[in-house]
C-alpha positions in Angstrom: -8.4 8.2 22.7 -11.6 6.2 22.4 -11.8 2.8 20.8 -14.0 4.1 18.0 -11.4 6.8 17.2 -8.7 4.1 17.1 -10.5 1.8 14.7 -12.0 4.3 12.3 -8.9 5.1 10.2 -8.0 1.3 10.1 -11.5 0.6 8.6 -11.0 3.3 6.0 -7.6 1.8 5.1 -9.2 -1.6 4.7 -11.7 0.0 2.2 -8.9 1.3 0.1 -6.4 -1.5 0.5 -5.6 -3.5 -2.7 -7.3 -0.9 -5.0 -5.4 0.5 -7.9 -6.3 4.1 -7.4 -5.3 7.0 -9.6 -3.4 9.9 -8.1 -6.6 11.9 -8.0 -8.4 9.1 -6.3 -5.6 8.7 -3.8 -6.0 12.4 -3.0 -9.7 11.8 -2.2 -8.8 8.8 -0.1 -6.3 10.9 1.9 -8.9 13.5 2.4 -11.4 11.0 3.8 -8.8 9.5 6.2 -7.8 13.0 7.4 -11.4 13.8 8.1 -12.6 10.5 9.4 -15.3 11.8 11.8 -16.8 14.1 9.2 -16.4 11.7 6.2 -19.9 10.0 6.5 -21.7 13.4 6.3 -19.9 15.1 3.4 -21.7 15.6 0.2 -19.8 14.8 -3.0 -19.5 18.5 -3.7 -18.1 19.2 -0.3 -15.6 16.3 -0.5 -14.5 17.5 -4.0 -13.8 21.0 -2.6 -11.9 19.7 0.4 -9.8 17.3 -1.8 -9.3 19.9 -4.5 -10.8 17.7 -7.2 -13.9 17.8 -9.4 -17.2 16.4 -8.3 -17.2 13.7 -11.1 -13.9 12.5 -9.8 -15.5 11.8 -6.4 -18.2 9.8 -8.2 -15.6 7.8 -10.2 -13.7 7.2 -6.9 -16.8 5.7 -5.3 -17.3 3.4 -8.4 -13.6 2.4 -8.2 -14.2 1.2 -4.7 -17.1 -1.0 -5.9 -20.1 1.2 -5.1 -22.9 2.2 -7.4 -22.1 5.9 -6.7 -21.1 8.3 -4.0 -24.4 8.0 -2.0 -23.7 4.3 -1.6 -20.2 5.0 -0.4 -21.4 7.5 2.1 -24.0 5.1 3.5 -21.2 2.6 3.9 -19.1 5.1 5.7 -21.9 5.8 8.1 -22.0 2.1 9.0 -18.3 1.6 9.5 -17.1 4.9 10.9 -18.3 5.8 14.4 -19.4 9.3 15.2 -16.4 11.4 16.4 -16.1 14.6 18.4 -17.5 17.8 17.0 -15.3 19.3 14.3 -13.6 22.5 15.2 -15.6 25.1 13.3 -13.4 28.1 14.1 -12.3 29.9 11.0 -8.7 29.1 10.1 -6.4 30.6 7.5 -4.6 28.2 5.1 -1.5 28.0 7.3 -3.6 26.9 10.3 -5.5 24.5 8.2 -2.2 22.8 7.1 -1.1 22.5 10.7 -4.4 21.0 11.8 -4.2 18.6 8.9 -0.8 17.5 10.2 -2.3 17.0 13.6 -4.9 14.8 12.1 -2.3 12.8 10.3 -0.4 12.3 13.6 -3.6 11.2 15.4 -4.3 8.8 12.6 -0.8 7.4 13.0 -1.3 6.9 16.7 -4.5 5.0 15.9 -2.6 2.7 13.5 0.1 2.1 16.1 -2.6 0.7 18.5 -1.4 -2.6 16.8 2.4 -2.5 17.3 2.9 -5.8 15.5 3.9 -4.5 12.0 6.4 -2.0 13.4 7.9 -4.6 15.8 8.2 -7.0 12.9 9.9 -4.4 10.8 12.3 -3.5 13.7 13.3 -7.2 14.0 14.0 -7.4 10.2 16.1 -4.3 10.1 18.0 -5.1 13.3 19.0 -8.5 11.8 20.3 -7.1 8.5 24.0 -6.7 8.2 24.5 -4.3 6.4 21.3 -2.3 6.4 20.5 -0.4 3.2 18.2 2.6 3.6 16.6 3.8 0.3 15.0 7.1 -0.4 15.0 9.1 -3.7 14.1 12.7 -4.5 11.5 13.9 -2.0 12.1 10.9 0.2 15.8 11.3 0.4 15.7 13.6 3.4 13.7 11.0 5.4 16.1 8.2 4.5 19.1 10.4 5.3 17.7 11.2 8.7 16.9 7.6 9.6 20.4 6.5 8.4 22.1 9.1 10.5 20.6 8.0 13.7 20.6 4.3 12.8 24.4 4.4 12.3 24.7 5.3 16.0 23.5 1.8 17.0 23.8 -0.3 13.8 27.3 -1.4 12.7 26.8 -1.0 8.9 24.1 1.4 7.5 24.3 2.1 3.8 22.3 5.2 2.6 21.0 4.9 -1.0 19.7 8.4 -1.8 20.8 8.8 -5.4 19.2 7.1 -8.4 20.8 6.3 -11.7 22.3 3.2 -13.2 24.5 2.5 -10.2 21.6 2.1 -7.8 21.1 -1.6 -8.6 24.8 -2.2 -8.2 24.8 -0.7 -4.7 21.8 -2.9 -3.8 23.6 -5.9 -5.1 26.7 -5.0 -3.2 24.7 -4.8 0.1 23.1 -8.1 -0.6 26.4 -9.8 -1.4 27.8 -8.3 1.9 25.1 -10.1 3.8 22.1 -7.7 3.9 18.8 -9.5 4.4 16.4 -6.5 4.5 16.1 -3.0 2.9 14.2 0.0 4.4 12.6 2.3 1.9 11.0 5.7 2.4 8.5 6.3 -0.4 6.6 9.6 -0.3 4.9 11.5 -3.2 5.8 11.9 -5.9 7.0 8.3 -6.4 9.8 8.0 -9.0 9.5 5.2 -11.5 13.1 4.2 -10.8 12.2 3.6 -7.1 9.7 0.9 -8.1 12.4 -0.6 -10.3 14.9 -0.5 -7.4 12.4 -2.2 -5.0 11.7 -5.0 -7.6 15.4 -5.5 -8.0 16.0 -5.7 -4.3 13.3 -8.3 -3.9 14.6 -10.3 -6.8 18.0 -10.2 -5.1 16.5 -11.8 -2.0 16.1 -8.7 0.2 12.9 -8.3 2.3 11.6 -4.8 1.6 10.2 -2.7 4.4 8.6 0.5 3.2 7.3 3.6 5.0 4.8 5.1 2.5 2.0 7.6 2.4 -0.7 4.9 2.5 -1.5 1.2 2.1 -2.8 2.1 -1.4 0.4 3.9 -2.5 2.1 2.7 -5.7 4.9 1.0 -3.8 2.6 -1.3 -1.9 2.8 -4.0 -4.6 6.6 -3.7 -4.5 7.1 -4.1 -0.8 7.0 -7.1 1.6 5.9 -5.0 4.6 4.4 -1.6 4.2 4.0 0.9 7.1 1.6 3.8 6.2 1.8 7.4 7.4 -0.3 10.1 5.7 1.3 13.2 4.2 -0.3 16.7 4.3 -1.4 18.1 1.0 -2.7 21.5 2.0 0.4 23.5 1.0 2.3 23.8 -2.2 4.6 21.0 -1.1 3.6 18.0 0.9 4.2 18.0 4.7 5.6 14.8 6.2 5.4 15.0 10.0 3.7 11.6 10.3 6.2 9.7 8.1 9.1 11.3 9.9 7.7 10.3 13.3 7.0 6.8 12.1 10.6 6.5 11.0 11.7 7.4 14.6 9.2 4.8 16.0 10.7 2.2 13.7 14.2 3.2 14.8 13.1 2.6 18.4 11.7 -0.8 17.5 14.9 -1.7 15.8 16.9 -0.6 18.9 14.7 -2.8 21.0 15.9 -5.8 19.0 19.6 -4.9 19.4 20.9 -5.8 22.9 24.0 -3.7 22.4 22.2 -0.5 21.1 22.5 1.2 24.5 26.2 0.4 24.8 26.8 1.9 21.3 25.0 5.1 22.3 27.0 5.4 25.5 30.2 4.9 23.7 29.3 7.6 21.2 28.4 10.0 24.0 31.8 9.3 25.6 33.7 10.0 22.4 31.6 13.1 21.7 32.4 14.5 25.1 36.1 13.7 24.7 36.2 15.6 21.4 34.1 18.5 22.6 31.7 17.7 19.8 28.6 19.5 21.1 27.9 22.8 22.9 27.2 22.2 26.6 
């Protein structure tokens, strides 16, 4: 991967970071990030069609970023985004387009991981937390559950928080009183209001909140201490989350790197599983 390909998505994220974007504007931002190489050459009409929004929405998006209009934003993109490889012009049906969009999301994630610092910091925070609460509600519950399943193989006390309601704050408090110092949150669209309340409650209780979200401009950004972005695909009826899922596994690896006894725990589990005949040979 060229250096230009590595820095381009990061520059786009810097453009969006700290902006209070509407859901429609976030959709446009996602579209630009997924099509980094082509972004400087898209007309406002083309970008609107690709993002599935109206042309005036693209204009309002540019103004929200501080530009006079979309032409000024496009000129800025031409200055900060290096030319990339030619776009694959082969015709594709909607299913193929969704897969290609996911590939773009994974390439974007690889670019962001060129700087491993944030993930390594997150891994250190999670490894040191005893217990370790893992939060994910509604669409994000599956990601949280998957992370918690594997983390429990190496971490002595993982607490899955995948149900909302009035008891959620109680469970966060219980983890904090038991000694937790950090909380991992998966926050993927759509973002429940009660998730933001839960993150605020966790921070008020003294927990450091690490969040895997769909972008640095996601609604949870202001409610997190360390945010790790991974784009979701929006080309199908329901979002696709290959990049957030992979980022969760990368974070798990970083956490294991901070736990000297992680390998011993895995070997003990393998021995017990073999003794019980747990898996098919």
